[in-house]
ZADRENVO-83552 format. One record per residue: residue in one letter; z, x, y of N, C-alpha, C, O in turn. Coordinates in steps of 0.05 Angstrom, whole numbers, padded with zeros to 5 digits, always signed. Each point is the difference from the previous one (the first is absolute). Layout:
! ZADRENVO-83552
AZXYZXYZXYZXY/...
END
This chain:
! ZADRENVO-83552
M+00960+02655+02259-00011+00004+00026-00020-00023+00006-00019-00004-00016/I+00022-00010+00038-00018-00022+00007-00025+00012+00012+00001+00016+00019/T-00024-00025-00029-00025+00009+00011-00007-00015+00026+00013-00021+00005/H-00032+00030+00010-00009-00014+00024-00011-00027-00007+00005-00020+00014/E-00019+00018-00037-00011-00026-00009+00022-00020-00006-00001-00023+00007/Q+00022+00033-00021+00022-00018-00008+00015-00009+00025+00009-00023+00002/R-00005+00041+00017+00013-00007+00025-00016-00022+00015+00012-00019+00011/A-00038+00023-00010-00017-00020+00013+00001-00027-00014+00000-00021+00013/Q+00001+00021-00040+00002-00024-00015+00026-00015+00006+00001-00025+00002/I+00021+00040+00000+00026-00012+00006+00000-00014+00027+00009-00022+00003/L-00021+00036+00017-00002-00012+00026-00017-00025+00000+00006-00020+00014/S-00028+00021-00029-00018-00023-00002+00014-00024-00012-00004-00023+00009/E+00020+00028-00030+00014-00022-00013+00022-00012+00017+00008-00023-00004/A+00001+00038+00024+00021-00010+00018-00012-00019+00021+00015-00015+00013/L-00041+00015-00009-00013-00015+00021+00007-00030+00001+00008-00010+00021/P-00010-00004-00044+00007-00029+00001+00028-00006+00008+00006-00021+00012/Y+00012+00039-00019+00029-00004+00007+00004+00006+00030+00016-00014+00013/I-00030+00034-00002+00002+00006+00028-00011-00024+00016+00011-00008+00020/Q-00033-00004-00030-00011-00024+00012+00019-00023-00001+00002-00016+00019/K+00012+00013-00041+00019-00022-00004+00023+00001+00020+00008-00020+00011/F+00002+00045-00006+00024+00003+00017-00007+00007+00029+00018+00001+00016/Y-00043+00003-00011-00008+00007+00028+00009-00021+00020-00006-00024-00004/G+00020+00033+00024+00010-00019+00021+00025-00015-00008+00011-00015+00016/K-00002+00019-00041+00024-00014-00009+00025+00018+00004-00003+00024+00007/T+00026-00036-00010+00025+00015+00004+00014+00005-00027+00003-00018-00016/V+00006+00043+00013+00016+00007-00024+00027+00011+00010+00000+00018+00017/V+00022-00029-00027+00026+00010+00007+00011+00017-00023+00001-00009-00023/V+00007+00033+00030+00010+00019-00021+00030+00004+00005+00008+00010+00022/K+00008-00016-00041+00029+00007+00001+00003+00027-00013-00006+00004-00024/Y+00017+00015+00039+00001+00028-00009+00029+00008-00003+00016-00002+00019/G-00009+00012-00043+00028+00008-00004+00002+00014-00027-00021+00006-00013/G+00045-00001+00004+00005+00012-00026-00010+00029-00003+00000+00015+00020/A-00008-00008-00044-00008+00027-00006-00024+00009+00016-00003+00024+00006/A-00014-00043+00002-00024+00007+00016+00008+00011+00027-00016+00014+00013/M+00040-00019-00003+00009+00010+00025+00013+00028-00003-00001+00016+00018/I+00013-00012-00041+00015+00025-00004-00019+00024-00006+00004+00022+00010/S-00024-00027-00027-00018+00021-00008-00021+00005+00022-00013-00018+00010/E+00011+00043-00002-00019+00008+00021-00029-00006-00009-00016-00009+00016/I+00010+00014-00042-00027-00006-00010-00006-00029+00001-00022-00009+00008/M+00041-00008-00017-00004-00029-00001-00001-00011+00028-00016-00019+00006/Q+00032+00030+00012-00001-00010+00028-00027+00005+00012-00011-00018+00013/T+00000+00041-00017-00027+00007+00010-00021-00019-00012-00018-00009+00014/S+00021+00003-00040-00019-00017-00014+00001-00028+00012-00022-00012+00006/V+00045+00001-00002+00003-00027+00011-00011-00002+00029-00015-00018+00006/L+00022+00037+00010-00008+00000+00028-00031+00004+00003-00013-00013+00016/R+00002+00030-00033-00029+00004+00001-00015-00024-00010-00021-00007+00010/D+00033-00007-00030-00012-00025-00009-00001-00020+00022-00020-00014+00004/C+00042+00012+00011+00001-00020+00023-00021+00007+00021-00012-00017+00011/I+00009+00043-00005-00019+00009+00020-00028-00007-00010-00017-00010+00016/L+00011+00015-00041-00027-00006-00011-00006-00030+00002-00022-00008+00006/L+00042-00009-00012-00004-00029+00002-00008-00007+00029-00018-00017+00004/T+00032+00028+00015-00007-00007+00028-00028+00009+00007-00014-00014+00015/L+00005+00037-00026-00027+00010+00006-00021-00018-00014-00023+00001+00008/C+00032-00016-00028-00019-00019-00014+00001-00027+00013-00012-00019-00010/G+00025+00017+00033+00001-00026+00015+00021-00019-00010-00001-00024+00006/I+00021+00034-00020+00021-00017-00011+00025+00004+00018+00008+00023+00006/N+00004-00044+00003+00024+00001+00017+00025+00006-00017+00006-00016-00019/V+00008+00037+00024+00023+00008-00016+00025-00001+00018+00000+00010+00022/V+00021-00023-00033+00027+00001+00012+00018+00013-00020+00003-00010-00023/L+00009+00032+00030+00018+00015-00018+00029-00006+00007+00009+00005+00022/V+00005-00017-00041+00029-00008+00004+00016+00019-00017-00005+00001-00025/H+00025+00012+00036+00014+00020-00016+00030-00004-00001+00012-00012+00019/G+00000+00022-00041+00028+00002-00002+00009+00028+00006-00013+00014+00015/G+00034-00005-00028+00010+00027+00004+00028+00004-00010+00016+00014+00012/G-00011-00025-00036+00026+00001-00012+00012+00028-00003+00022+00005+00008/P-00038+00014-00019+00011+00027-00003+00007+00014+00026+00021+00014+00002/E-00037-00019+00019+00007+00012+00026+00025-00013+00012+00016+00014+00012/I-00013-00040-00016+00025-00013+00009+00024+00011-00015+00021+00005+00012/N-00024-00003-00038+00022+00011-00016+00008+00028+00009+00024+00006+00002/E-00044+00011+00004+00006+00027+00008+00014+00000+00027+00018+00016+00005/M-00027-00033+00014+00012-00001+00026+00029-00010-00002+00017+00010+00014/M-00013-00030-00031+00027-00011-00004+00019+00022-00011+00023+00001+00007/K-00034+00014-00025+00016+00022-00012+00008+00020+00021+00022+00010+00001/K-00041-00003+00017+00006+00018+00022+00021-00011+00019+00016+00014+00012/M-00016-00041-00009+00019-00014+00017+00027-00005-00013+00018-00012+00012/G-00016+00019-00038+00024-00004-00015+00005-00028-00009+00022-00008-00005/K-00044-00007+00002+00002-00028-00009-00012-00003-00028-00020+00014-00007/E+00032-00031-00009-00010-00004-00027-00018-00025-00001+00006-00021+00012/S-00029+00024-00025-00019-00023-00002+00012-00020-00020+00011+00007-00021/R-00014-00033+00029+00011-00021-00017-00021-00022-00002-00012-00008+00020/F+00008-00002-00044-00020-00021-00005+00012-00025-00012+00017+00002-00018/I-00026-00025+00027+00009-00025-00010-00025-00017-00007-00017-00004+00017/D+00015-00004-00042-00024-00015-00009-00026+00015+00006-00020-00012+00006/G+00021+00038-00008-00023+00016+00005-00007+00006+00029-00019+00014+00006/L+00036-00025+00012-00004+00004+00029+00021+00019+00011+00023-00001-00008/R-00032+00017+00027+00019+00019+00012+00019-00015+00018-00008-00013+00019/Y+00034+00016-00025+00020-00012+00018-00002+00015+00027+00002+00025+00001/T-00005-00040+00020-00006+00012+00026+00020-00008+00021-00002-00021+00013/D+00023+00038-00009+00020-00006+00020-00010+00010+00027-00023+00009+00002/E+00039-00011+00019-00008+00007+00027-00010+00029+00002-00020+00005+00013/E+00034+00013-00026-00008+00028+00001-00025+00005-00017-00017+00016+00008/T+00015-00029-00031-00022+00004-00017-00026-00010+00012-00021+00012-00003/V+00022-00035+00017-00025-00010+00012-00011+00019+00021-00024+00002+00004/D+00042+00013+00010-00009+00020+00019-00014+00023-00015-00020+00011+00009/I+00031-00003-00032-00012+00021-00016-00027-00009-00011-00019+00016+00000/V+00017-00041-00009-00025-00011-00010-00021+00000+00022-00023+00009-00005/Q+00031-00018+00028-00019-00001+00023-00009+00028+00007-00024+00004+00005/M+00042+00014-00004-00006+00028+00008-00018+00013-00021-00019+00014+00007/S+00024-00019-00032-00016+00012-00022-00027-00012-00002-00021+00014-00001/L+00019-00041-00001-00025-00014-00005-00018+00000+00025-00023+00009-00001/A+00034-00020+00023-00017-00002+00024-00004+00026+00014-00019+00004+00015/G+00036+00016-00021-00002+00026+00012-00015+00019-00018-00025+00002+00000/K+00040+00013-00016-00012+00022-00015-00022-00008-00020-00022+00011+00001/V+00028-00030-00019-00019-00007-00021-00026-00011+00013-00022+00009-00007/N+00025-00028+00025-00024-00013+00012-00017+00021+00015-00024+00001-00004/K+00037+00016+00020-00016+00019+00015-00012+00022-00017-00021+00010+00006/D+00035-00003-00027-00011+00020-00019-00026-00011-00013-00019+00015-00003/L+00020-00040-00005-00024-00012-00013-00023-00002+00020-00023+00006-00007/V+00029-00014+00031-00020-00002+00021-00013+00027+00005-00025+00002+00002/A+00041+00018+00000-00010+00027+00005-00018+00010-00023-00021+00012+00005/K+00029-00018-00030-00016+00009-00023-00026-00015-00002-00021+00012-00007/I+00021-00038+00013-00025-00014+00001-00019+00011+00021-00024+00003-00005/N+00034+00002+00028-00016+00011+00022-00011+00028-00007-00023+00007+00006/I+00040+00009-00019-00009+00027-00008-00023-00002-00021-00018+00017+00000/E+00019-00038-00017-00020-00003-00021-00026-00013+00012-00019-00004-00015/G+00019-00002+00041-00024-00010+00012+00000-00030+00006-00020-00011+00008/G+00044-00002-00014+00002-00029+00006+00009-00004+00029+00004+00019+00015/H+00000-00044-00008+00009-00008+00027+00023-00020-00004-00004-00024+00001/A+00028+00035-00004+00023-00017-00006+00017-00004+00025+00001+00016+00018/I+00013-00039-00018+00019-00006+00021+00026-00010-00014-00001-00018-00017/G+00023+00029+00025+00026-00007-00012+00013-00023+00014+00002+00000+00024/L+00008-00019-00040+00014-00023+00011+00024-00006-00018+00001+00008-00023/C+00019-00021+00035+00021-00012-00016+00002-00029+00007-00011-00009+00020/G+00026-00006-00035+00001-00029+00004+00011-00008+00027-00004-00023+00008/I+00019+00041+00005+00011-00006+00026-00021+00000+00022+00003-00014+00020/D-00024+00030-00023-00020+00003+00020-00015-00026+00005-00011-00012-00018/A+00012+00002+00043-00014-00024+00008+00008-00024-00017-00016-00019-00004/G+00040+00020-00008+00008-00023-00017-00018-00002-00025-00005-00022-00009/L-00004+00045-00001-00018-00001-00023+00012-00015-00024-00013-00016-00012/L+00039+00023+00006+00014-00014-00021+00026-00012+00011+00018+00015+00008/M-00016-00041-00008+00024-00014+00007+00014-00009-00026-00013-00007-00019/C+00040+00007+00020+00014-00007-00025+00026-00014+00006+00009-00002+00023/K+00003-00007-00044+00027-00010+00001+00016+00014-00022-00012+00011-00018/K+00038-00012+00020+00017+00013-00020-00004-00012-00027+00000-00024-00003/L-00004+00042-00017-00003-00009-00027+00027-00010-00011+00019+00015+00001/T-00018-00039-00011+00024-00011-00011-00003-00006-00029-00022-00004-00010/G+00044+00004-00004+00000-00006-00029+00028+00000-00011+00019-00004+00015/K-00017+00009-00040+00027+00000-00013+00016+00025+00009+00024+00000-00003/N-00038+00020+00013+00013+00024+00009-00007+00005+00029-00020-00010+00011/D+00036+00027+00002-00006+00008+00028-00014+00027-00002+00010+00019-00011/Y-00034-00018+00023-00016+00025-00001+00002+00015+00026-00013+00021+00003/G+00029-00030+00017+00001+00013+00025-00024-00007+00017-00010-00023+00000/F-00001+00043+00014-00023-00004+00018-00026+00003-00016-00017+00017+00007/V+00014-00034-00027-00026-00002-00015-00012-00027+00009+00013-00021-00001/G-00039+00022+00008-00012-00024+00011-00021-00012-00018-00011+00012-00018/K+00005-00037+00024-00022-00015-00013-00020-00007+00022+00008-00013+00020/I-00033+00020-00023-00020-00004+00022-00005-00029+00005-00004-00016-00019/T+00005+00008+00044-00006-00027+00008-00028-00003+00013-00011-00021+00000/S+00001+00043+00012-00026-00001+00012-00012+00028+00003+00014+00020+00002/V-00041-00019-00002-00015+00025+00004-00018-00004+00023-00016-00019+00002/N+00017+00038+00017-00017+00000+00024-00026+00015-00008-00001+00024+00003/C-00019-00039-00012-00024+00012-00010-00017+00013+00023-00017+00017-00005/K+00021-00026+00029-00016+00009+00022+00001+00030+00003-00021+00013+00004/I+00045-00001-00006+00002+00029+00003-00015+00015-00022-00012+00021+00005/L+00012-00032-00029-00015+00012-00022-00030-00003+00003-00015+00019-00003/N+00007-00043+00010-00029-00005+00004-00011+00016+00024-00022+00010-00001/D+00039-00008+00022-00009+00016+00023-00004+00030-00008-00019+00013+00008/A+00038-00003-00024-00002+00028-00009-00025+00004-00018-00014+00019+00004/I+00010-00038-00022-00023+00002-00018-00026-00001+00015-00019+00015-00005/S+00017-00034+00024-00025-00004+00015-00005+00024+00018-00023+00005+00008/S+00043+00010-00002-00003+00024+00017-00005+00025-00017-00002+00023+00010/G-00001-00027-00037-00007+00022-00017+00024+00015-00012-00003+00022-00011/Y+00027-00033+00013+00024+00013-00011+00008-00011-00027-00005-00023-00006/L+00018+00040-00009+00013-00008-00026+00029-00004+00006+00014+00020+00004/P-00003-00045-00004+00028-00004+00006+00018+00010-00023-00005-00007-00023/V+00026+00022+00030+00019+00009-00020+00027-00013+00008+00011+00006+00021/V-00001-00023-00038+00023-00018+00008+00026+00008-00015+00000+00000-00024/A+00020+00006+00040+00027+00005-00011+00015-00027+00000-00001-00015+00019/T+00015+00010-00041+00011-00027-00004+00029-00003+00011+00019-00005-00015/V-00017+00009+00041+00024-00007+00015-00008-00023+00018-00020+00002+00014/A+00036-00024-00014-00007-00024+00015+00021-00007+00021+00022+00010-00001/C-00030-00027+00019+00018-00010+00021+00011-00027-00009-00016-00018-00007/G+00042+00015+00007+00012-00026-00008+00000-00020+00023-00004+00007+00023/E+00009-00032-00030+00002-00021+00020+00023+00005+00019+00001-00010+00022/D+00018+00027-00031+00023+00007+00017-00005+00025+00017+00018+00010+00014/G-00042+00001-00016-00007+00025+00015+00008+00025-00014-00005+00022+00010/H+00017-00024-00033+00009+00024-00015-00023+00010-00018-00017-00015-00008/S+00018+00040+00001-00019+00012-00019+00008-00006-00028+00024+00000-00007/Y-00044-00006-00010+00006-00006-00028-00018+00016-00019-00023+00006+00007/N+00034+00002-00029-00015+00013-00021-00015-00021-00017+00012-00020-00008/I-00038+00025+00003-00016-00019-00015-00011+00013-00025-00010+00023+00001/N+00012-00037-00024-00012+00010-00024-00030+00004+00004-00014-00018+00009/A+00003+00042-00016-00028+00006+00007-00020-00017-00016-00021-00007+00011/D+00028+00000-00036-00018-00018-00015-00002-00027+00013-00022-00011+00003/S+00045+00000+00005+00000-00026+00014-00015+00001+00026-00015-00019+00006/A+00019+00040+00009-00014+00003+00026-00030+00001-00004-00015-00012+00015/A+00006+00028-00035-00029+00002-00005-00012-00026-00008-00022-00007+00009/A+00037-00009-00025-00010-00026-00009-00003-00019+00024-00020-00014+00002/K+00040+00013+00016-00002-00018+00023-00021+00009+00020-00014-00016+00012/I+00011+00042-00009-00021+00010+00018-00028-00007-00012-00017-00009+00015/A+00014+00012-00041-00025-00006-00013-00007-00029+00003-00023-00007+00007/S+00042-00011-00012-00006-00029+00002-00005-00008+00029-00017-00017+00005/S+00031+00029+00014-00003-00007+00028-00028+00009+00010-00012-00013+00017/L+00002+00036-00027-00026+00010+00008-00023-00014-00016-00023+00004+00007/G+00030-00019-00027-00021-00011-00017-00015+00022-00015-00024-00001-00003/A+00039+00020-00007-00011+00023-00014-00015-00007-00025+00007-00020-00014/E-00027+00035+00007-00015-00004-00025+00017+00010-00023-00002-00011-00022/K+00017+00032+00026+00015+00012-00023+00025+00013+00010+00001+00013+00022/L+00021-00015-00038+00025+00014+00005+00003+00019-00023-00001-00008-00024/L+00006+00034+00030+00005+00020-00021+00028+00010+00003+00008+00011+00021/L+00008-00014-00042+00028+00010-00001+00000+00025-00018-00001-00002-00024/L+00004+00025+00037+00001+00025-00016+00028+00003-00011+00020-00002+00014/T-00018+00008-00040+00025+00002-00014+00001+00025-00017-00018+00017+00001/D+00040-00014-00016+00003+00023-00017-00004-00007-00030+00010+00013-00018/I-00026-00034+00014-00006-00008-00027-00029-00010+00000-00011-00008+00021/R-00001+00007-00044-00029-00006-00002-00006-00028+00009-00022-00006+00010/G+00041-00013-00013-00003-00028+00007+00020-00016-00015+00021+00010-00008/V-00027-00036+00002+00017-00016-00016-00006+00006-00029-00023-00002-00009/L+00044+00009-00006-00004+00008-00028+00013-00021-00019+00021-00011+00006/R-00035+00005-00028+00012-00018-00020+00024+00014-00013+00020-00014-00007/N-00021+00040+00003+00022+00016-00010+00006+00021+00021-00016+00018+00005/K+00039-00021+00008+00006+00018+00023+00001+00029-00008-00002+00018+00018/N+00004-00012-00044+00001+00028-00009-00027+00011-00009-00002+00022-00009/D-00019-00039+00012-00026+00009-00009-00021-00007+00021-00007-00024+00003/E-00003+00044+00011-00019-00005+00022-00027-00008-00010-00018-00007+00016/N+00014+00008-00042-00026-00010-00011+00000-00030-00003-00020-00011-00009/T+00042-00002+00015+00002-00029-00002-00004-00014+00027+00011-00022+00005/L-00026+00035+00013-00005-00012+00026-00012-00027-00002-00019-00005-00016/I+00028-00014+00033-00012-00026+00003-00018+00002+00024+00010+00001+00023/P-00036-00001-00026-00018+00005+00023-00002-00023+00020-00006+00005+00023/R+00010-00030-00032-00004-00023+00018+00022-00021-00006+00006-00007-00023/I+00006-00003+00045+00021-00021-00003-00007-00022+00020-00002+00005+00024/K+00000-00030-00033-00003-00023+00017+00027-00007+00012+00021+00006-00012/L-00021-00018+00035+00025-00009+00012+00015-00019-00019+00025+00002-00002/S-00040-00018-00012+00013-00019-00019+00012+00013-00024+00015-00012-00015/D-00020+00038+00011+00011+00015-00023+00026+00014+00006+00015+00008-00018/I-00009-00005+00044+00023+00017+00008+00026-00011-00011+00016+00016-00011/D-00011-00042+00014+00026-00011-00010+00002+00003-00030+00022+00006-00010/R-00043-00011-00005+00001+00003-00029+00005+00029-00008+00017+00004-00018/L-00030+00015+00030+00004+00028-00007+00028+00009+00007+00011+00017-00013/T+00000-00029+00034+00027+00007+00008+00020-00011-00020+00019+00013-00009/S-00023-00038+00001+00018-00013-00020-00001+00014-00027+00019-00001-00015/E-00042+00012+00009-00003+00015-00025+00011+00028+00001+00001+00014-00021/G+00008-00006+00044+00012+00026+00003-00020+00023+00004+00007+00023+00000/I-00033-00030+00003-00020+00021+00004+00001+00010+00028-00001+00024+00005/I+00003-00042+00014+00005+00008+00028+00030+00001+00004+00014-00021-00003/Q-00003+00044+00009+00029+00003+00002+00008+00022+00019-00018+00015+00009/G+00043-00014-00002+00010+00022+00017-00014+00001+00027-00004-00021+00013/G-00003+00045-00005-00012+00004+00026-00028-00011+00003-00010-00003+00022/M-00002-00005-00045-00027-00012+00001+00001-00029+00010-00019-00010+00010/I+00042-00003-00014+00003-00028+00009-00005-00003+00030-00017-00017+00007/P+00031+00032+00010-00005-00004+00029-00028+00008+00008-00011-00011+00019/K-00001+00031-00033-00028+00008+00007-00019-00023-00006-00018-00006+00015/L+00022-00007-00038-00018-00023-00007+00005-00023+00019-00019-00015+00006/E+00043+00012+00003+00006-00022+00020-00015+00006+00026-00010-00019+00013/C+00009+00044-00005-00015+00007+00024-00029-00006-00004-00014-00010+00018/C+00003+00017-00041-00028-00006-00006-00005-00030+00000-00020-00009+00011/R+00039-00006-00023-00003-00029-00001-00001-00012+00028-00016-00017+00006/T+00035+00026+00011+00001-00009+00027-00026+00005+00015-00011-00017+00013/A+00001+00042-00015-00024+00008+00014-00024-00017-00008-00014-00011+00016/V+00010+00009-00043-00023-00015-00010+00002-00030+00006-00020-00013+00007/A+00044+00002-00010+00004-00028+00006-00005-00006+00029-00007-00023+00007/E+00011+00043+00011-00004-00004+00028-00028+00009+00010-00004+00003+00024/G-00014+00001-00043-00028+00004+00008-00012+00028-00004-00024+00003+00005/V+00039+00016-00015-00011+00027-00006-00018-00003-00024+00008-00013-00020/G-00031+00026+00020-00019-00003-00022+00012+00007-00027-00004-00015-00019/S+00017+00037+00018+00014+00009-00025+00019+00022+00007-00001+00012+00022/A+00020-00007-00040+00019+00022+00004+00000+00017-00025-00005-00010-00022/V+00010+00036+00025-00001+00018-00022+00024+00018+00000+00008+00012+00020/I+00006-00011-00043+00021+00020-00004-00013+00024-00012-00011-00001-00022/L+00012+00023+00036-00017+00024-00005+00017+00025-00004+00020+00004+00014/D-00029+00013-00032+00014+00025-00006-00006+00020+00022-00022+00011+00002/G+00042-00005+00015-00003+00019+00021+00002+00029-00008-00002+00018+00016/R+00007-00014-00043+00002+00028-00010-00027+00011-00007-00002+00024-00006/T-00019-00041+00006-00026+00009-00008-00017+00005+00025-00002-00017+00017/E-00011+00040-00017-00017+00007+00024-00022-00021+00002-00014-00007-00019/H+00010-00002+00044-00022-00018+00008+00001-00026-00015-00021-00013-00005/S+00045+00004-00003+00002-00026-00013-00009-00023+00017-00010-00020-00010/I+00012+00023+00037-00010-00021+00018-00030-00003-00003-00011-00022-00002/L-00004+00045+00002-00029-00001-00003-00008-00011-00027-00020-00015-00002/I+00034+00023-00019-00006-00010-00027+00003-00030-00001-00016-00014-00012/E+00038+00004+00024+00005-00029+00000-00021-00016+00016-00010-00020-00010/L+00003+00030+00033-00018-00015+00017-00030+00003-00007-00015-00018+00004/F+00008+00041-00014-00029+00007-00003-00009+00002-00029-00020+00014-00005/S+00034-00026-00014-00009+00001-00027+00003-00027-00014+00016-00016+00009/D-00031+00012-00030+00001-00026-00015+00027-00005-00012+00011-00022+00002/G+00000+00042-00015+00025-00003-00015+00025-00002+00017+00020-00011-00009/G-00022+00021+00034+00025+00002+00016+00019+00020-00012-00008+00016-00017/Y+00033-00017+00025+00018+00020-00010+00028-00010-00007+00012+00008-00019/G-00001-00027+00035+00027-00009-00004+00000-00029-00011-00017-00007-00016/T+00037-00008+00024+00002-00028-00007-00008-00018+00023+00013+00001+00021/L-00034-00016-00024-00010-00018+00020+00014-00027-00002+00002-00012-00021/V+00009+00003+00044+00013-00026+00002-00017-00018+00016-00007+00007+00023/F+00000-00031-00033-00020-00016+00014+00005-00030-00006+00014-00007-00019/D-00026-00009+00036+00000-00029-00004-00029-00008-00005-00017+00003+00018/D+00011-00012-00042-00028-00006-00008-00010-00026+00011-00024-00006-00004/K+00041-00010+00016-00009-00027+00010-00021+00004+00023+00006+00011+00021/G-00029-00021-00026-00021+00001+00021-00011+00027+00005-00015+00004+00019/R+00021+00016-00037-00011+00027+00004-00015+00007-00026+00012+00012-00018/P-00037-00018+00017-00016+00004-00025-00001+00029-00009-00003+00005-00024/E+00007+00014+00042-00002+00028-00008+00023+00008-00019-00001+00020-00013/Y+00023-00037+00013+00023+00006-00017+00001-00018-00025+00019+00001-00015/A-00040-00017+00011+00000-00018-00023-00001+00015-00026+00000-00012-00021/
END
């Protein structure tokens, strides 16, 4: 049981971190187990509300894979993935838009508002928030897009008006068609476009592990210059590769740092931002940034 004195000490120790992030922008990518569990969902949303009350600008970018899978099942369609991306044909992109920009987005907005926050729901199509082109590669992914531009004005206008933007990752293509966007990639581009201080990617794992089967082998800090080496050594592998690439992109384009964070732990956002040790794996570029030396 935490005493009143201990609670006051915790709040006092958070002060320098609140001062550090005051007036800065933090982009949170929300997905995975943290979306499925009611307890974890409440924890994440309340953390975001608390950050805004501390004067920190929060943009919440969300996925919604389980909801899309469930809707596709109801529609009699089978989910198909290529290179870790959902193959999105004409019918599937309608289901994605309906699920993400509709139900998931509005449910999150409602829950934030019920918890005492002031959220506004957006998707990439609104005011050209996210423009994209068709993602190309060795395979055809259907209507999966790669972001070409972010309209920061709509986000900045929402923040300056006291709202917490909640963004569904459906974008408008150069051809006027709707496209499905990977939520990690969208969060990284939004963070870099806003000049965010920090990007938080909530995942279903503690962070980058030296041994993927042992969560006690967490690597707490990774420099940009270390990513290629760790990948060639097989330490960064599988689904962690694209997440690290998103972190690399964000930091290389001006985001202060990016963190791969365990979304299964209650208040992991607060632990990461308001404590010395942090919680996940911090990705940073130490050039010209003495705090990371």
